C-alpha atoms as one frame of an Amber mdcrd trajectory, in Angstrom:
protein
  -7.391  56.268  -3.616  -4.023  57.971  -3.955  -4.483  58.269  -7.757  -7.857
  59.996  -7.562  -7.784  63.651  -8.568 -10.022  64.506  -5.596  -7.848  62.597
  -3.076  -6.495  65.762  -1.371 -10.036  66.950  -0.678 -11.206  63.516   0.483
  -8.267  63.185   2.869  -8.732  66.689   4.327  -9.714  66.343   7.965  -9.463
  62.558   7.862  -7.678  60.544  10.528  -7.152  56.963  11.662  -6.319  55.644
  15.112  -4.208  52.553  15.782  -3.435  51.494  19.356  -3.750  55.024  20.663
  -1.707  56.549  17.828  -3.648  58.968  15.657  -2.614  59.473  12.048  -3.838
  62.707  10.486  -4.369  62.495   6.698  -4.204  66.272   6.055  -0.462  66.086
   5.384  -0.896  63.225   2.893  -3.536  65.238   1.058  -1.169  68.209   0.880
   1.629  66.024  -0.517  -0.692  64.646  -3.209  -1.226  68.150  -4.600   2.385
  68.448  -5.793   3.239  65.999  -8.648   6.785  65.218  -7.411   5.585  64.737
  -3.822   2.709  62.589  -5.091   5.142  60.310  -6.914   7.195  59.943  -3.719
   4.068  59.158  -1.647   2.968  56.497  -4.157   6.437  54.901  -4.239   6.721
  54.832  -0.444   3.221  53.391  -0.110   4.152  50.575  -2.508   7.512  49.987
  -0.827   5.858  49.694   2.595   3.527  47.023   1.230   6.364  45.235  -0.555
   8.282  45.116   2.723   5.256  43.791   4.593   4.405  41.110   2.044   8.037
  40.238   1.278   9.765  40.533   4.660   7.337  40.561   7.559   5.072  37.747
   6.437   8.089  35.583   5.506   9.780  36.276   8.855   6.633  35.420  10.811
   6.352  32.044   9.105  10.089  31.408   9.520   9.988  32.229  13.256   6.963
  29.971  13.725   8.605  27.145  11.767  11.746  27.391  13.892   9.803  27.636
  17.158   7.824  24.497  16.294  10.840  22.565  14.941   9.477  22.666  11.380
  12.081  24.900   9.746  13.405  22.040   7.637   9.912  21.602   6.192   9.854
  25.302   5.237  13.383  25.152   3.832  12.440  22.183   1.599   9.389  24.005
   0.180   9.858  24.578  -3.562   9.371  28.362  -3.208  11.678  28.854  -0.221
  14.821  29.919  -2.098  12.986  32.409  -4.320  10.955  33.866  -1.443  14.018
  34.059   0.798  15.943  35.856  -1.968  13.122  38.399  -2.278  13.091  38.851
   1.506  16.857  39.452   1.479  16.598  41.824  -1.474  13.966  43.939   0.283
  15.989  43.960   3.501  19.152  45.059   1.662  18.000  48.313   0.045  16.202
  46.572  -2.842  19.491  45.208  -4.225  19.202  41.579  -5.314  20.726  39.572
  -2.489  21.054  35.833  -1.897  22.684  34.020   1.011  26.228  32.886   0.123
  25.340  29.235   0.707  22.446  29.523  -1.772  24.304  31.262  -4.628  25.407
  27.950  -6.143  21.712  26.956  -6.399  20.817  29.911  -8.658  18.744  30.515
 -10.721  15.578  30.596  -8.606  12.200  30.645 -10.321   8.644  31.312  -9.279
   5.626  31.928 -11.513   7.892  32.331 -14.569  10.020  34.967 -12.824  13.742
  34.272 -12.480  16.472  35.483 -10.152  19.918  34.664 -11.549  23.569  35.330
 -10.742  23.770  38.361 -13.026  21.162  40.175 -10.938  23.041  39.992  -7.621
  23.886  43.416  -6.239  21.724  45.198  -8.812  18.551  47.124  -7.925  15.269
  45.249  -8.044  12.875  47.366 -10.098   9.330  47.807  -8.802   8.162  46.159
 -12.021   9.982  42.904 -11.110   7.043  41.558  -9.071   4.678  44.535  -9.046
   2.162  44.897  -6.258   0.171  41.840  -7.325   3.225  39.589  -7.282   4.056
  40.503  -3.694   0.457  39.910  -2.670   0.454  36.539  -4.461   3.699  35.552
  -2.697   2.105  36.482   0.623  -0.956  34.371  -0.170   1.107  31.348  -1.245
   3.255  31.593   1.873   0.137  31.854   4.019  -1.424  28.808   2.362   1.797
  26.831   2.802   1.868  27.700   6.498  -1.779  26.722   6.995  -1.457  23.468
   5.024   2.015  22.265   5.982   2.998  23.765   9.333   1.056  22.409  12.276
């Protein structure tokens, strides 16, 4: 939607309501008319989704696992270290970040993607996982929670 050339016109007068909060889309449409503002809107839209898929969904599963005394099961999952590193990276200004106690276990791999020691402290480019990678992580985490955490 945000890439469509007619997006500003389609958004004009549009609104959405969530829990009594109304979001007016006129301002978004105005921002999409200026190329530099449009780029910023697209980046922020992607970053918001990356944070949701990479932080919020991981935290929800982690809180549930701890509350039901199943955290060890989550921690032993083969994707835990990679997913936790992505969560930490997103939470720390998109700079690759790994817990100190996990650094000796590097590199972490998932779906042919690697996080290694040389990446720590460096910015994670949007191209590292792309939108689809974050969505796939979310789906795998969800399936793990459904299958393994009772």
